[in-house]
Every structure is written in structure tokens, then in C-alpha cells.
C-alpha positions as a printed Julia matrix, in Angstrom:
81×3 Matrix{Float64}:
 35.62  -37.3   106.64
 38.46  -35.06  105.28
 37.83  -36.86  102.11
 34.16  -35.37  102.51
 35.84  -31.97  103.06
 37.67  -32.18  100.17
 35.32  -33.05   97.76
 33.37  -30.36   98.91
 35.56  -27.54   98.14
 36.74  -28.82   94.84
 32.8   -29.26   94.39
 32.26  -25.62   95.62
 35.59  -24.49   93.12
 34.13  -26.17   90.16
 31.21  -24.24   90.57
 32.68  -21.05   90.67
 34.78  -21.71   87.75
 32.12  -22.66   86.1
 30.14  -19.84   86.84
 32.74  -17.34   85.72
 33.25  -19.55   82.35
 29.62  -18.93   81.6
 29.65  -15.54   82.97
 32.66  -14.48   79.83
 31.02  -16.59   77.13
 27.79  -14.09   77.76
 30.29  -11.54   77.62
 31.18  -12.45   74.11
 27.43  -12.89   73.02
 26.44   -9.85   74.43
 29.01   -7.93   72.75
 27.85   -9.44   69.25
 24.6    -8.24   70.47
 25.92   -4.88   71.18
 27.5    -4.17   68.19
 24.54   -5.67   65.88
 22.4    -3.39   67.69
 24.45   -0.3    67.34
 24.84   -1.13   63.24
 21.46   -1.3    63.24
 20.91    2.46   65.08
 19.46    0.72   68.1
 21.48    2.56   71.06
 18.93    1.5    73.83
 18.9    -2.18   72.91
 23.23   -1.39   73.06
 22.66   -0.39   75.96
 20.75   -2.48   77.55
 23.52   -5.25   76.35
 26.6    -2.81   77.87
 24.22   -3.33   81.0
 23.64   -7.06   80.62
 27.68   -7.22   79.28
 28.52   -5.9    83.25
 26.51   -8.24   85.31
 28.4   -10.79   83.72
 31.84   -9.03   84.6
 30.66   -8.36   88.16
 29.62  -12.07   88.53
 33.07  -13.43   87.22
 35.05  -10.66   89.32
 32.71  -11.47   92.53
 33.68  -15.55   91.77
 37.15  -14.86   91.33
 37.42  -13.22   94.69
 35.88  -15.98   96.33
 38.44  -17.95   94.59
 41.01  -16.08   96.0
 39.44  -15.82   99.4
 39.36  -19.92   99.3
 42.85  -19.78   98.29
 44.07  -17.96  100.94
 41.99  -20.09  103.11
 43.69  -23.72  102.13
 47.1   -23.99  104.0
 50.38  -25.13  100.96
 51.24  -28.55  101.55
 53.64  -29.35  104.04
 57.14  -30.68  102.49
 57.89  -33.89  103.27
 60.92  -34.46  105.78
């Protein structure tokens, strides 16, 4: 029972970290698209990519908050006597 709960928590944390990783990758990709659109003078498209980047950053921030909440919930290990 305890191992199942631990495994579920590990999976949940992995999923949050994985979401953060991919969202940060997308932020980098959108930055490239944004610069290219600006260089081409397409400011409406550049704004779209700026907004997409912001959405990804919000996802990163929310995942980080959830991980922090989980860390606050988990009791620290007890010292061996």
C-alpha cells in the first residue's frame, strides 16, 4: 500500500517536471519564431508567438507551484536514532 502511494507520487512529480521541461522547450521555440516574424516585419504573427510563449510560461509557473505544494505536504524523513 505504501509503495503504491509512493509510486503514484513519483509519477505525478515526474509528470509535472516533464510538463515544465516541454513547456520551457516550447518557449525557446516560440522565441525563434517570434524573432523571425519580427525580422520579416510581421508584427501580428510576432504578437501571437509572444502570447503563446506567455501561455507556456504560465504552465511552467503553475507546475512549479504544484510541485512546491507537494514538497510542503511531504514530511521530511526522520533521522535514524
